DSSP file (Angstrom, degrees, kcal/mol; ACC not computed):
  #  RESIDUE AA STRUCTURE BP1 BP2  ACC     N-H-->O    O-->H-N    N-H-->O    O-->H-N    TCO  KAPPA ALPHA  PHI   PSI    X-CA   Y-CA   Z-CA
    1    1 A M              0   0    0      0, 0.0     2,-0.2     0, 0.0     3,-0.0   0.000 360.0 360.0 360.0 139.7    0.1    0.0    0.0
    2    2 A N     >  -     0   0    0     88,-0.2     4,-1.9     1,-0.1     5,-0.2  -0.772 360.0-103.9-122.7 169.9    1.3    3.5   -0.9
    3    3 A V  H  > S+     0   0    0     -2,-0.2     4,-2.6     1,-0.2     5,-0.2   0.900 120.2  56.3 -59.1 -43.0    0.2    7.1   -0.1
    4    4 A E  H  > S+     0   0    0      1,-0.2     4,-2.9     2,-0.2    -1,-0.2   0.877 105.7  50.4 -60.6 -40.3   -1.2    7.5   -3.6
    5    5 A S  H  > S+     0   0    0      2,-0.2     4,-2.4    85,-0.2    -1,-0.2   0.921 111.0  49.5 -62.5 -44.3   -3.5    4.3   -3.2
    6    6 A T  H  X S+     0   0    0     -4,-1.9     4,-2.2     2,-0.2    -2,-0.2   0.908 113.5  45.0 -62.9 -44.2   -4.7    5.7    0.1
    7    7 A L  H  X S+     0   0    0     -4,-2.6     4,-2.5     2,-0.2    -2,-0.2   0.928 110.4  56.0 -63.9 -42.7   -5.5    9.2   -1.6
    8    8 A A  H  <>S+     0   0    0     -4,-2.9     5,-3.9     1,-0.2    -2,-0.2   0.904 109.6  44.6 -56.3 -49.4   -7.1    7.5   -4.6
    9    9 A R  H ><5S+     0   0    0     -4,-2.4     3,-1.4     3,-0.2    -1,-0.2   0.908 111.0  53.7 -60.1 -43.2   -9.5    5.7   -2.4
   10   10 A L  H 3<5S+     0   0    0     -4,-2.2    -2,-0.2     1,-0.3    -1,-0.2   0.915 113.5  43.4 -60.0 -44.2  -10.3    8.8   -0.3
   11   11 A F  T 3<5S-     0   0    0     -4,-2.5    -1,-0.3    -5,-0.1    -2,-0.2   0.312 118.3-111.9 -84.9   8.8  -11.1   10.6   -3.5
   12   12 A G  T < 5 +     0   0    0     -3,-1.4     2,-1.3     1,-0.2    -3,-0.2   0.813  63.6 150.8  60.8  35.3  -13.1    7.8   -4.9
   13   13 A L      < +     0   0    0     -5,-3.9     2,-0.4    -6,-0.2    -1,-0.2  -0.665  22.4 127.5 -94.7  80.5  -10.6    7.0   -7.7
   14   14 A E    >   -     0   0    0     -2,-1.3     3,-1.8    -3,-0.1     2,-0.1  -0.999  69.0 -23.5-134.7 140.3  -11.1    3.3   -8.2
   15   15 A G  T >  S-     0   0    0     -2,-0.4     3,-1.4     1,-0.3     4,-0.3  -0.342 131.1  -5.4  66.2-132.8  -11.9    1.5  -11.4
   16   16 A D  T >> S+     0   0    0      1,-0.2     3,-0.9     2,-0.2     4,-0.9   0.554 113.5  87.2 -78.6  -2.3  -13.5    3.6  -14.0
   17   17 A E  H <> S+     0   0    0     -3,-1.8     4,-1.6     1,-0.3    -1,-0.2   0.744  78.0  67.8 -68.6 -18.8  -13.8    6.6  -11.8
   18   18 A W  H <> S+     0   0    0     -3,-1.4     4,-1.5     1,-0.2    -1,-0.3   0.873  94.5  58.3 -62.9 -32.6  -10.2    7.5  -12.9
   19   19 A L  H <4 S+     0   0    0     -3,-0.9     4,-0.3    -4,-0.3    -1,-0.2   0.860 102.6  51.6 -66.3 -35.6  -11.7    8.2  -16.3
   20   20 A R  H >< S+     0   0    0     -4,-0.9     3,-1.0     1,-0.2    -1,-0.2   0.903 109.5  48.4 -65.1 -36.5  -14.0   10.7  -14.8
   21   21 A H  H 3< S+     0   0    0     -4,-1.6     6,-0.2     1,-0.2    -2,-0.2   0.727  99.5  71.0 -74.8 -20.0  -11.2   12.5  -13.2
   22   22 A A  T 3<  +     0   0    0     -4,-1.5    -1,-0.2    -5,-0.1    -2,-0.2   0.594  69.2 114.8 -71.0  -9.2   -9.3   12.3  -16.6
   23   23 A N  S X> S-     0   0    0     -3,-1.0     4,-2.2    -4,-0.3     3,-1.7  -0.426  72.7-135.4 -59.2 126.0  -11.7   14.9  -17.9
   24   24 A P  H 3> S+     0   0    0      0, 0.0     4,-3.2     0, 0.0     5,-0.4   0.862 105.6  59.9 -55.4 -32.8   -9.6   18.0  -18.6
   25   25 A R  H 3> S+     0   0    0      1,-0.2     4,-1.1     2,-0.2     5,-0.1   0.833 106.8  46.3 -67.1 -28.9  -12.2   20.1  -17.0
   26   26 A S  H <> S+     0   0    0     -3,-1.7     4,-1.3    -6,-0.2    -1,-0.2   0.929 115.0  47.7 -70.2 -48.0  -11.6   18.1  -13.7
   27   27 A V  H >< S+     0   0    0     -4,-2.2     3,-0.6    -6,-0.2     4,-0.3   0.962 116.7  39.6 -58.3 -55.4   -7.8   18.4  -14.1
   28   28 A Y  H >< S+     0   0    0     -4,-3.2     3,-1.0     1,-0.3    -1,-0.2   0.802 110.6  58.5 -74.6 -26.4   -7.6   22.2  -14.8
   29   29 A S  H >< S+     0   0    0     -4,-1.1     3,-1.5    -5,-0.4    -1,-0.3   0.806  95.3  64.8 -73.5 -24.1  -10.3   23.1  -12.4
   30   30 A R  G X< S+     0   0    0     -4,-1.3     3,-1.0    -3,-0.6     4,-0.3   0.575  83.4  77.7 -70.8 -10.5   -8.2   21.5   -9.6
   31   31 A F  G <  S+     0   0    0     -3,-1.0     3,-0.3    -4,-0.3    -1,-0.3   0.704  83.1  66.8 -66.5 -17.8   -5.6   24.2  -10.3
   32   32 A T  G <> S+     0   0    0     -3,-1.5     4,-2.4    -4,-0.2    -1,-0.2   0.586  78.1  85.8 -78.6 -14.9   -7.8   26.5   -8.4
   33   33 A V  H <> S+     0   0    0     -3,-1.0     4,-2.4     2,-0.2     5,-0.2   0.911  87.3  45.1 -59.4 -54.9   -7.3   24.7   -5.1
   34   34 A L  H  > S+     0   0    0     -4,-0.3     4,-2.8    -3,-0.3     5,-0.2   0.938 115.5  47.6 -62.2 -49.7   -4.2   26.3   -3.7
   35   35 A P  H  > S+     0   0    0      0, 0.0     4,-2.9     0, 0.0    -1,-0.2   0.918 111.7  50.6 -60.2 -40.0   -5.3   29.9   -4.6
   36   36 A L  H  X S+     0   0    0     -4,-2.4     4,-2.5     2,-0.2    -2,-0.2   0.863 107.8  53.4 -67.8 -32.9   -8.7   29.2   -3.0
   37   37 A I  H  X S+     0   0    0     -4,-2.4     4,-3.4    -5,-0.2     5,-0.3   0.929 111.1  47.3 -64.0 -41.3   -6.9   27.9    0.2
   38   38 A V  H  X S+     0   0    0     -4,-2.8     4,-2.8    -5,-0.2     5,-0.3   0.958 111.5  49.2 -67.1 -42.0   -5.0   31.2    0.3
   39   39 A A  H  X S+     0   0    0     -4,-2.9     4,-1.4    -5,-0.2    -1,-0.2   0.944 114.8  45.9 -58.6 -46.4   -8.1   33.3   -0.2
   40   40 A A  H  < S+     0   0    0     -4,-2.5     4,-0.4     1,-0.2     3,-0.3   0.962 115.0  45.8 -60.6 -51.6   -9.8   31.3    2.6
   41   41 A A  H >< S+     0   0    0     -4,-3.4     3,-1.2     1,-0.2    -1,-0.2   0.910 115.7  45.3 -65.3 -40.0   -6.9   31.5    5.0
   42   42 A W  H >< S+     0   0    0     -4,-2.8     3,-1.6    -5,-0.3     4,-0.3   0.712  97.1  74.9 -74.1 -19.4   -6.3   35.3    4.4
   43   43 A S  T >X S+     0   0    0     -4,-1.4     4,-2.8    -3,-0.3     3,-1.2   0.664  74.0  82.0 -72.3  -8.3  -10.0   36.0    4.6
   44   44 A R  H <> S+     0   0    0     -3,-1.2     4,-1.5    -4,-0.4    -1,-0.3   0.803  82.6  63.9 -63.8 -25.1   -9.7   35.6    8.5
   45   45 A V  H <4 S+     0   0    0     -3,-1.6    -1,-0.3    -4,-0.2    -2,-0.2   0.813 115.2  27.3 -66.7 -26.2   -8.5   39.1    8.5
   46   46 A W  H <4 S+     0   0    0     -3,-1.2    -2,-0.2    -4,-0.3    -1,-0.2   0.717 136.6  26.2-104.1 -30.2  -11.8   40.4    7.3
   47   47 A I  H >< S-     0   0    0     -4,-2.8     3,-1.6     1,-0.3    -3,-0.2   0.417  88.8-152.5-119.7   0.7  -14.3   37.7    8.5
   48   48 A G  G >< S-     0   0    0     -4,-1.5     3,-2.0    -5,-0.4    -1,-0.3  -0.303  72.6  -4.4  60.4-136.9  -12.5   36.3   11.5
   49   49 A E  G >  S+     0   0    0      1,-0.3     3,-1.2     2,-0.1    -1,-0.3   0.596 118.2  81.2 -73.1  -4.7  -13.3   32.7   12.4
   50   50 A Y  G X   +     0   0    0     -3,-1.6     3,-1.9     1,-0.3    -1,-0.3   0.570  66.8  89.3 -73.4  -6.5  -15.9   32.6    9.7
   51   51 A F  G <> S+     0   0    0     -3,-2.0     4,-2.1     1,-0.3    -1,-0.3   0.765  71.8  74.9 -57.3 -23.1  -12.9   31.9    7.3
   52   52 A L  H <> S+     0   0    0     -3,-1.2     4,-3.4     2,-0.2    -1,-0.3   0.857  87.1  60.2 -55.4 -37.0  -13.6   28.3    8.2
   53   53 A V  H <> S+     0   0    0     -3,-1.9     4,-2.6     2,-0.2     5,-0.2   0.976 108.5  38.7 -63.8 -55.3  -16.6   28.4    5.9
   54   54 A P  H  > S+     0   0    0      0, 0.0     4,-2.4     0, 0.0    -1,-0.2   0.906 117.2  53.8 -59.1 -35.5  -14.7   29.3    2.6
   55   55 A L  H  X S+     0   0    0     -4,-2.1     4,-2.3     2,-0.2    -2,-0.2   0.963 110.0  46.7 -64.1 -51.1  -11.9   26.9    3.8
   56   56 A A  H  X S+     0   0    0     -4,-3.4     4,-2.6     1,-0.2    -1,-0.2   0.896 111.5  51.5 -51.4 -47.2  -14.5   24.1    4.2
   57   57 A L  H  X S+     0   0    0     -4,-2.6     4,-2.8     1,-0.2    -1,-0.2   0.878 107.9  51.2 -57.9 -43.1  -16.0   24.8    0.9
   58   58 A T  H  X S+     0   0    0     -4,-2.4     4,-2.4     2,-0.2    -1,-0.2   0.903 110.8  48.5 -66.2 -39.4  -12.5   24.7   -0.7
   59   59 A L  H  X S+     0   0    0     -4,-2.3     4,-2.2     2,-0.2    -2,-0.2   0.902 111.5  50.7 -64.2 -38.2  -11.9   21.2    0.9
   60   60 A L  H  X S+     0   0    0     -4,-2.6     4,-3.3     2,-0.2     5,-0.4   0.950 109.7  49.9 -58.5 -50.7  -15.3   20.1   -0.3
   61   61 A W  H  X S+     0   0    0     -4,-2.8     4,-2.1     1,-0.2    -2,-0.2   0.914 111.9  48.7 -55.5 -47.5  -14.5   21.3   -3.8
   62   62 A T  H  < S+     0   0    0     -4,-2.4    -1,-0.2     1,-0.2    -2,-0.2   0.860 114.6  45.5 -62.2 -38.6  -11.1   19.3   -3.7
   63   63 A F  H  < S+     0   0    0     -4,-2.2    -2,-0.2     1,-0.2    -1,-0.2   0.902 121.4  34.9 -78.9 -39.7  -12.8   16.2   -2.4
   64   64 A F  H >X S+     0   0    0     -4,-3.3     3,-2.1     1,-0.2     4,-0.9   0.685  92.9  88.9 -87.4 -17.4  -15.8   16.2   -5.0
   65   65 A N  H >X S+     0   0    0     -4,-2.1     3,-1.3    -5,-0.4     4,-0.5   0.883  84.5  52.8 -48.4 -47.3  -14.1   17.6   -8.0
   66   66 A P  H 34 S+     0   0    0      0, 0.0    -1,-0.3     0, 0.0   -43,-0.1   0.657 112.5  49.4 -66.2 -12.1  -12.9   14.2   -9.4
   67   67 A R  H <4 S+     0   0    0     -3,-2.1    -2,-0.2    -4,-0.1    -3,-0.1   0.565  95.0  73.4 -95.4 -15.0  -16.6   13.0   -9.1
   68   68 A L  H << S+     0   0    0     -3,-1.3     2,-0.3    -4,-0.9    -1,-0.1   0.666  86.4  65.2 -80.6 -22.1  -18.2   15.9  -10.8
   69   69 A F  S  < S-     0   0    0     -4,-0.5   -46,-0.1   -49,-0.1   -47,-0.1  -0.728  72.8-122.7-109.0 155.9  -17.3   15.3  -14.4
   70   70 A S        -     0   0    0     -2,-0.3   -47,-0.1     1,-0.1     3,-0.1  -0.332  48.6 -75.7 -82.1 171.8  -18.0   12.7  -17.0
   71   71 A R        -     0   0    0      1,-0.1   -51,-0.2    -2,-0.1    -1,-0.1  -0.495  60.7-111.4 -64.2 136.3  -15.5   10.6  -18.9
   72   72 A P        -     0   0    0      0, 0.0     3,-0.1     0, 0.0    -1,-0.1  -0.240  15.7-120.5 -71.3 159.7  -14.0   12.9  -21.5
   73   73 A A  S    S+     0   0    0      1,-0.2     2,-0.4    -3,-0.1    -2,-0.1   0.812  99.7  23.8 -72.2 -25.8  -14.9   12.2  -25.2
   74   74 A S        -     0   0    0      1,-0.1    -1,-0.2     2,-0.0     6,-0.1  -0.999  53.6-163.9-140.7 149.4  -11.1   11.7  -25.8
   75   75 A L        +     0   0    0     -2,-0.4     2,-1.0    91,-0.2     9,-0.1   0.175  66.0 106.0-111.1  16.0   -8.2   10.9  -23.6
   76   76 A E        +     0   0    0      4,-0.1     2,-0.3     5,-0.1    -1,-0.1  -0.470  60.6  93.0 -91.7  58.9   -5.6   12.1  -26.2
   77   77 A N  S  > S-     0   0    0     -2,-1.0     4,-2.2     1,-0.1     5,-0.3  -0.957  86.4-106.7-146.5 164.2   -4.8   15.2  -24.3
   78   78 A W  H  > S+     0   0    0     -2,-0.3     4,-2.2     1,-0.2     5,-0.2   0.912 116.5  48.7 -62.9 -44.4   -2.2   16.4  -21.8
   79   79 A A  H  > S+     0   0    0      1,-0.2     4,-1.7     2,-0.2    -1,-0.2   0.919 114.3  43.4 -64.9 -44.6   -4.6   16.5  -18.8
   80   80 A S  H  > S+     0   0    0      1,-0.2     4,-2.5     2,-0.2    -1,-0.2   0.909 113.3  51.5 -69.9 -39.6   -6.1   13.0  -19.4
   81   81 A K  H  X S+     0   0    0     -4,-2.2     4,-2.4     1,-0.2    -1,-0.2   0.906 108.2  54.5 -66.4 -39.9   -2.7   11.4  -20.1
   82   82 A G  H  X S+     0   0    0     -4,-2.2     4,-2.3    -5,-0.3    -1,-0.2   0.905 109.3  45.6 -56.8 -45.5   -1.5   12.9  -16.8
   83   83 A V  H  X S+     0   0    0     -4,-1.7     4,-2.4     2,-0.2    -2,-0.2   0.920 112.3  50.7 -69.7 -44.1   -4.2   11.4  -14.8
   84   84 A L  H  X S+     0   0    0     -4,-2.5     4,-2.0     2,-0.2    -2,-0.2   0.848 108.3  52.7 -57.1 -34.7   -3.8    8.1  -16.5
   85   85 A G  H  X S+     0   0    0     -4,-2.4     4,-2.8     2,-0.2    -2,-0.2   0.911 106.7  53.6 -64.5 -46.3    0.0    8.3  -15.7
   86   86 A E  H  X S+     0   0    0     -4,-2.3     4,-2.9     1,-0.2    -2,-0.2   0.886 105.6  54.6 -61.4 -36.7   -1.0    9.0  -12.0
   87   87 A R  H  X S+     0   0    0     -4,-2.4     4,-1.6     2,-0.2    -1,-0.2   0.938 108.9  46.2 -52.0 -48.9   -3.0    5.8  -12.2
   88   88 A I  H  < S+     0   0    0     -4,-2.0     7,-0.3     2,-0.2    -2,-0.2   0.917 113.5  49.8 -59.9 -45.5    0.0    3.9  -13.3
   89   89 A W  H >< S+     0   0    0     -4,-2.8     3,-1.9     1,-0.2    -2,-0.2   0.932 108.2  52.7 -59.2 -46.7    2.1    5.5  -10.6
   90   90 A Q  H 3< S+     0   0    0     -4,-2.9     3,-0.3     1,-0.3    -1,-0.2   0.837 114.5  42.4 -60.6 -34.5   -0.4    4.7   -8.0
   91   91 A Q  T >X S+     0   0    0     -4,-1.6     3,-2.6     1,-0.2     4,-0.9  -0.051  75.4 135.8-102.1  31.4   -0.4    1.0   -9.1
   92   92 A R  T <4  +     0   0    0     -3,-1.9     5,-0.4     1,-0.3    -1,-0.2   0.709  61.2  67.7 -53.7 -25.1    3.4    0.9   -9.5
   93   93 A E  T 34 S+     0   0    0     -3,-0.3    -1,-0.3     1,-0.2    -2,-0.1   0.773 101.9  48.8 -64.5 -23.0    3.7   -2.5   -7.8
   94   94 A T  T <4 S+     0   0    0     -3,-2.6     2,-0.3    -6,-0.2    -1,-0.2   0.775 110.0  56.0 -84.7 -29.8    1.9   -3.9  -10.7
   95   95 A Y  S  < S-     0   0    0     -4,-0.9     2,-1.6    -7,-0.3    61,-0.0  -0.753  82.3-118.7-109.6 151.5    4.0   -2.3  -13.4
   96   96 A D        -     0   0    0     -2,-0.3    -3,-0.1    -3,-0.0    -4,-0.1  -0.661  40.5-164.7 -89.5  87.3    7.7   -2.3  -14.1
   97   97 A I        -     0   0    0     -2,-1.6     5,-0.1    -5,-0.4    55,-0.0  -0.539  25.6-109.1 -75.5 130.3    8.2    1.5  -13.8
   98   98 A P    >>  -     0   0    0      0, 0.0     4,-1.7     0, 0.0     3,-1.0  -0.333  26.2-123.5 -60.0 141.2   11.5    2.8  -15.3
   99   99 A R  H 3> S+     0   0    0      1,-0.3     4,-2.6     2,-0.2     5,-0.2   0.858 107.9  62.0 -54.6 -39.3   13.8    3.8  -12.5
  100  100 A V  H 3> S+     0   0    0      1,-0.2     4,-2.4     2,-0.2    -1,-0.3   0.847 103.0  51.2 -58.9 -34.8   14.2    7.3  -13.8
  101  101 A F  H <> S+     0   0    0     -3,-1.0     4,-2.8     2,-0.2     5,-0.3   0.925 107.8  52.0 -63.2 -45.9   10.5    7.9  -13.3
  102  102 A A  H  X S+     0   0    0     -4,-1.7     4,-2.5     2,-0.2     5,-0.3   0.943 112.3  45.9 -58.2 -48.3   10.6    6.7   -9.8
  103  103 A L  H  X S+     0   0    0     -4,-2.6     4,-2.2     1,-0.2    -1,-0.2   0.908 115.3  45.1 -57.5 -46.1   13.5    9.0   -9.0
  104  104 A Q  H  X S+     0   0    0     -4,-2.4     4,-2.7    -5,-0.2    -1,-0.2   0.891 114.0  49.4 -63.4 -41.0   12.0   12.0  -10.6
  105  105 A T  H  X S+     0   0    0     -4,-2.8     4,-2.6    -5,-0.2     5,-0.2   0.947 112.5  46.1 -67.6 -47.1    8.6   11.4   -9.1
  106  106 A H  H  X S+     0   0    0     -4,-2.5     4,-1.9    -5,-0.3    -1,-0.2   0.932 115.5  48.3 -61.8 -42.7    9.9   11.0   -5.5
  107  107 A T  H  X S+     0   0    0     -4,-2.2     4,-2.4    -5,-0.3    -2,-0.2   0.935 111.0  49.4 -66.5 -42.4   12.1   14.1   -5.9
  108  108 A L  H  X S+     0   0    0     -4,-2.7     4,-2.0     1,-0.2    -1,-0.2   0.875 110.7  50.8 -60.2 -40.5    9.2   16.1   -7.3
  109  109 A N  H  X S+     0   0    0     -4,-2.6     4,-1.7     2,-0.2    -1,-0.2   0.833 108.8  51.1 -69.1 -31.3    7.0   15.1   -4.4
  110  110 A L  H  X S+     0   0    0     -4,-1.9     4,-2.8    -5,-0.2    -2,-0.2   0.914 108.1  51.9 -70.5 -39.8    9.6   16.0   -1.9
  111  111 A V  H  X S+     0   0    0     -4,-2.4     4,-2.0     1,-0.2    -2,-0.2   0.879 107.8  52.9 -64.5 -35.0   10.0   19.5   -3.5
  112  112 A Q  H  X S+     0   0    0     -4,-2.0     4,-1.9     2,-0.2    -1,-0.2   0.930 110.2  48.2 -64.3 -42.2    6.1   19.9   -3.3
  113  113 A V  H  X S+     0   0    0     -4,-1.7     4,-1.0     1,-0.2    -2,-0.2   0.909 110.5  50.8 -64.7 -42.1    6.3   19.1    0.5
  114  114 A V  H  < S+     0   0    0     -4,-2.8     3,-0.3     1,-0.2    -1,-0.2   0.856 108.9  52.0 -63.5 -34.7    9.2   21.6    0.9
  115  115 A G  H  X S+     0   0    0     -4,-2.0     4,-1.6     1,-0.2    -2,-0.2   0.843 100.8  62.2 -63.5 -37.5    7.1   24.2   -0.9
  116  116 A L  H  X S+     0   0    0     -4,-1.9     4,-3.2     1,-0.2     5,-0.3   0.817  92.6  67.5 -61.2 -32.3    4.2   23.6    1.5
  117  117 A V  H  X S+     0   0    0     -4,-1.0     4,-2.5    -3,-0.3     5,-0.2   0.971 108.8  32.2 -53.9 -64.1    6.3   24.7    4.4
  118  118 A P  H  > S+     0   0    0      0, 0.0     4,-3.0     0, 0.0    -1,-0.2   0.844 116.5  60.3 -61.4 -32.8    6.7   28.3    3.5
  119  119 A F  H  X S+     0   0    0     -4,-1.6     4,-1.6     2,-0.2    -2,-0.2   0.942 111.3  38.4 -62.8 -50.7    3.2   28.2    1.9
  120  120 A I  H  X S+     0   0    0     -4,-3.2     4,-2.3     2,-0.2    -1,-0.2   0.923 117.3  50.5 -67.0 -44.7    1.6   27.3    5.3
  121  121 A W  H  X S+     0   0    0     -4,-2.5     4,-2.5    -5,-0.3     6,-0.2   0.907 108.8  51.7 -64.2 -41.2    3.8   29.5    7.3
  122  122 A G  H  X>S+     0   0    0     -4,-3.0     5,-2.5    -5,-0.2     4,-0.7   0.859 110.0  47.8 -58.5 -38.7    3.1   32.4    5.1
  123  123 A M  H  <5S+     0   0    0     -4,-1.6    -1,-0.2     3,-0.2    -2,-0.2   0.863 112.3  50.9 -72.0 -36.2   -0.6   31.9    5.4
  124  124 A Y  H  <5S+     0   0    0     -4,-2.3    -2,-0.2     1,-0.2    -1,-0.2   0.937 120.0  33.7 -66.2 -45.2   -0.3   31.6    9.2
  125  125 A T  H  <5S-     0   0    0     -4,-2.5    -1,-0.2    -5,-0.2    -2,-0.2   0.476 108.6-121.1 -88.0  -3.5    1.7   34.8    9.6
  126  126 A L  T  <5 +     0   0    0     -4,-0.7     2,-0.9     1,-0.2    -3,-0.2   0.901  55.0 158.8  60.0  43.0    0.0   36.6    6.7
  127  127 A D     >< -     0   0    0     -5,-2.5     4,-2.6    -6,-0.2    -1,-0.2  -0.857  27.4-163.7 -97.1 109.1    3.3   37.0    4.9
  128  128 A L  H  > S+     0   0    0     -2,-0.9     4,-3.0     1,-0.2     5,-0.2   0.924  86.7  47.0 -59.5 -47.3    2.3   37.6    1.2
  129  129 A W  H  > S+     0   0    0      1,-0.2     4,-2.8     2,-0.2     5,-0.3   0.903 113.4  46.8 -67.7 -39.3    5.8   36.8   -0.2
  130  130 A M  H  > S+     0   0    0      2,-0.2     4,-2.7     1,-0.2     5,-0.3   0.950 114.4  48.2 -65.2 -45.1    6.3   33.7    1.9
  131  131 A T  H  X S+     0   0    0     -4,-2.6     4,-2.7    -9,-0.2     5,-0.2   0.958 115.0  44.4 -57.8 -54.1    2.8   32.4    0.9
  132  132 A M  H  X S+     0   0    0     -4,-3.0     4,-2.7     2,-0.2     5,-0.2   0.901 114.7  50.2 -62.9 -44.9    3.4   33.2   -2.9
  133  133 A A  H  X S+     0   0    0     -4,-2.8     4,-2.2    -5,-0.2    -1,-0.2   0.940 114.4  42.7 -62.3 -45.6    6.9   31.7   -2.8
  134  134 A G  H  X S+     0   0    0     -4,-2.7     4,-2.4    -5,-0.3    -2,-0.2   0.921 115.8  48.8 -68.4 -40.2    5.8   28.5   -1.1
  135  135 A M  H  X S+     0   0    0     -4,-2.7     4,-3.2    -5,-0.3     5,-0.2   0.909 111.3  51.1 -59.3 -42.8    2.7   28.2   -3.4
  136  136 A S  H  X S+     0   0    0     -4,-2.7     4,-2.5    -5,-0.2     5,-0.2   0.923 112.2  46.4 -63.3 -42.5    4.8   28.8   -6.5
  137  137 A V  H  X S+     0   0    0     -4,-2.2     4,-2.0    -5,-0.2    -1,-0.2   0.929 116.7  43.0 -67.8 -45.3    7.2   26.1   -5.5
  138  138 A A  H  X S+     0   0    0     -4,-2.4     4,-2.1   -23,-0.2    -2,-0.2   0.880 116.8  48.2 -65.4 -39.3    4.5   23.5   -4.6
  139  139 A F  H  X S+     0   0    0     -4,-3.2     4,-2.0    -5,-0.2    -2,-0.2   0.860 113.2  45.8 -69.3 -37.5    2.5   24.4   -7.7
  140  140 A L  H  X S+     0   0    0     -4,-2.5     4,-2.9    -5,-0.2    -2,-0.2   0.882 112.8  50.6 -73.8 -38.0    5.4   24.2  -10.1
  141  141 A A  H  X S+     0   0    0     -4,-2.0     4,-3.2    -5,-0.2    -2,-0.2   0.918 111.7  47.6 -64.0 -45.4    6.6   20.9   -8.6
  142  142 A K  H  X S+     0   0    0     -4,-2.1     4,-2.5     1,-0.2    -1,-0.2   0.894 112.4  49.9 -64.8 -37.6    3.1   19.4   -8.9
  143  143 A T  H  X S+     0   0    0     -4,-2.0     4,-2.3     2,-0.2    -2,-0.2   0.939 112.7  45.9 -61.4 -47.8    2.8   20.6  -12.5
  144  144 A W  H  X S+     0   0    0     -4,-2.9     4,-2.2     1,-0.2    -2,-0.2   0.919 112.8  51.8 -59.0 -43.2    6.3   19.2  -13.3
  145  145 A F  H  X S+     0   0    0     -4,-3.2     4,-1.8     1,-0.2    -1,-0.2   0.933 109.1  49.8 -58.1 -44.5    5.2   16.0  -11.6
  146  146 A F  H  X S+     0   0    0     -4,-2.5     4,-1.4     1,-0.2    -1,-0.2   0.887 108.7  51.6 -59.6 -39.9    2.0   15.8  -13.6
  147  147 A D  H  X S+     0   0    0     -4,-2.3     4,-2.0     1,-0.2    -1,-0.2   0.879 107.2  54.5 -64.5 -34.6    3.9   16.3  -16.9
  148  148 A R  H  X S+     0   0    0     -4,-2.2     4,-2.8     1,-0.2    -1,-0.2   0.888 104.2  54.7 -61.1 -39.5    6.2   13.4  -15.8
  149  149 A M  H  X S+     0   0    0     -4,-1.8     4,-2.5     2,-0.2    -1,-0.2   0.835 104.0  54.3 -68.3 -30.5    3.0   11.3  -15.4
  150  150 A V  H  X S+     0   0    0     -4,-1.4     4,-2.9     2,-0.2     5,-0.2   0.967 110.1  47.5 -59.8 -50.2    2.1   12.1  -19.1
  151  151 A W  H  X S+     0   0    0     -4,-2.0     4,-3.0     1,-0.2     5,-0.2   0.958 111.2  51.8 -60.3 -50.0    5.6   10.8  -20.1
  152  152 A L  H  X S+     0   0    0     -4,-2.8     4,-2.0     1,-0.2    -1,-0.2   0.910 110.7  46.7 -52.0 -48.0    5.0    7.7  -17.9
  153  153 A F  H  X S+     0   0    0     -4,-2.5     4,-1.6     2,-0.2    -1,-0.2   0.925 111.3  51.3 -60.5 -42.5    1.7    7.0  -19.5
  154  154 A E  H  < S+     0   0    0     -4,-2.9     3,-0.3     1,-0.2     4,-0.3   0.923 112.8  47.7 -57.1 -46.5    3.2    7.5  -23.0
  155  155 A D  H  < S+     0   0    0     -4,-3.0     3,-0.3    -5,-0.2    -1,-0.2   0.856 121.2  34.8 -68.8 -31.4    5.9    5.0  -22.1
  156  156 A M  H >< S+     0   0    0     -4,-2.0     3,-1.9    -5,-0.2     6,-0.2   0.484  85.1  98.8-103.1  -5.5    3.6    2.4  -20.7
  157  157 A R  T 3< S+     0   0    0     -4,-1.6    -1,-0.2    -3,-0.3    -2,-0.1   0.722  70.3  73.2 -58.6 -23.7    0.5    2.8  -23.0
  158  158 A H  T 3  S+     0   0    0     -3,-0.3    -1,-0.3    -4,-0.3    -2,-0.1   0.769  74.0 103.6 -61.4 -28.0    1.7   -0.2  -25.1
  159  159 A L  S <> S-     0   0    0     -3,-1.9     4,-2.8     1,-0.1     5,-0.2  -0.319  78.7-128.4 -63.4 136.2    0.6   -2.6  -22.2
  160  160 A E  H  > S+     0   0    0      1,-0.2     4,-1.3     2,-0.2    -1,-0.1   0.872 105.3  47.2 -53.8 -45.1   -2.6   -4.4  -22.9
  161  161 A D  H  > S+     0   0    0      2,-0.2     4,-0.9     1,-0.2    -1,-0.2   0.895 115.8  46.8 -71.1 -34.4   -4.4   -3.5  -19.6
  162  162 A I  H >> S+     0   0    0     -6,-0.2     4,-0.7     1,-0.2     3,-0.6   0.905 109.7  52.7 -70.3 -38.8   -3.4    0.2  -19.9
  163  163 A R  H 3< S+     0   0    0     -4,-2.8     3,-0.5     1,-0.2    -1,-0.2   0.792 102.4  62.2 -65.8 -27.5   -4.4    0.3  -23.6
  164  164 A A  H >< S+     0   0    0     -4,-1.3     3,-1.4    -5,-0.2    -1,-0.2   0.836  93.0  63.7 -67.3 -33.9   -7.8   -1.0  -22.4
  165  165 A W  H << S+     0   0    0     -4,-0.9    -1,-0.2    -3,-0.6    -2,-0.2   0.865 103.6  46.9 -54.5 -34.1   -8.4    2.1  -20.3
  166  166 A T  T 3<        0   0    0     -4,-0.7    -1,-0.2    -3,-0.5   -91,-0.2   0.383 360.0 360.0 -97.0   6.6   -8.4    4.3  -23.3
  167  167 A E    <         0   0    0     -3,-1.4    -1,-0.2    -4,-0.2    -2,-0.1   0.427 360.0 360.0 -99.1 360.0  -10.8    2.1  -25.5
């Protein structure tokens, strides 16, 4: 069991549900999550403890987003391929993942976590530059990670069970 499998189950990404999340609208709309978290956290300056309402709505958006969209008409786009690559990565015990992907993926995940430290601290202390720097690091590392998942999917799509996902 890996962290990705646990998160996939939490977000309801099992079986064909991955294909709903592979809808580009699902992928691109999730890019709003970090800015929404920032807006919610900083709103405590104006609305006090009621900032928990927009924060809760953002967390609900994050949780339900993968379930809100239908299977895309085509999986031949960057967003869909990235999600299918994440599915392969999540099931990496099943597949012979090239070592370079594993190293890059673990490194980019670490960079994301490192970016979250100044991001969270910046929101806590209301330091705009710290918040933006941390968010930028986390966001760029996540985007780079996602692009690596596109490459992983492209390298593995010749496998029969993976090819079946796109038919």
